[in-house]
C-alpha positions, 0 to 999 in steps of 0.5 A: 521303529517307535524310537525313530518316530519319537525322534522325528517328532522331537525334531519337527517340534524344535524346527517349529519352535525355531521358526516361531521365534524367528517370526516373532523377531521379524515382527514390528510392534505397532507404535502409536503415532505422535501428535502432529506438530503445529507449524507456522506458515513461512509466508504471511497470508495474502491480505484481503480487502481491508476492514474499516472498523479494524483500521479505525482502532489502528489509526490512533498512531497516525493521528499525531501527524495525519489527524485522527480522520486523515485531515492533518493540521500541519501542512507538511503532512499529507491528507489521507482522508478519502484516499483509495484503500489500495493506494494507502496500503501500497505506499505503506508497503513501499515505505516498509520495504525501503523503496520509498525514501523521499520526504518524510519516509524516514519518519514513517518507516518505523511505523510501517515496519510494525504493520502487517500487510493486512494492517495496511489494508485495514488502515487504507479502508478506514481512511478511504471512508473519511471525508477529505477537507479542502484548503484554499487555492491561491488566486493572486494575479501572476505579474509576469511571464507567459501566464501574466494576468492569470490567477495563480491557480488557473495555470494548474486548473487548465493543466488539471482539466485539459493537459497540454497536448503540444508537450505531451501532458495529459489532463490530470483528471484522466487518472485522478477524476474531475473532482480529484477523488482518485481512482480505486481501480488502478489505485491512483490517489485522491488529490482533492484538498491535498496539502499544496506543499506535499503535492509540490514536493511529490511532483518535483520528486517525479520530475527527477525521474529517479526512483528506488522502486523495484516495480516503478511502472506507476512512478514512471507514469507520473515521471513522464507527466511531470518532466515537462512541467515548469516550477510555476506550473508545479506550484500552481497545480499544487495550489489548485488541488489544495482548493479542489473539492466537489463542494469547495465552498464548505471549506470557506464557511 
């Protein structure tokens, strides 16, 4: 009797030992978590409004063609001083993306490629704070044609302020302002003092009605405006805005 009880105790002890071993084998030892791995965002952060001070430090690269303050000395390069921030940033984006290819875009592309979206806004903010200069409009008399006797710039002046209702041409000042200061809301460019050669070329590009832009709604607005314009009207408009300034007499002193 006593021997049988001892055997039962031994069997119970063995069973408990086996169970403990099985429990130990099924228990997972906690492992310290690994340090989080730093990852870079796949998409560039959305740019915020530009910083003019930061833009000033980046504008040195632009100075060779556009002038340090956005007023170029060479007529083939556009004036950037006084342009709305969003307009400059948008044009740089189009050039970088290969959607604006006319004129000097091929020269600009390597510079635009190096810019982030925020760089573009900073540059736009800087040039928006600069004061645009002004050139001189051509006031020679037109010798023949439907505008005979008018001063050359006056044809453009009339279109700029009045448009031509019969041909569906709106007044330019409706979008670009009576003094040519532009419109920062829809990012329409400032035209006051812009180089006439540049304005003429851009109007001729718009008149073709063809673009490679994926979102051409702004281009199409100008294409519709420019389509009815004659060569003389385009040249006259370009001359008029070159001399346009809210205090144009400053340019001649």
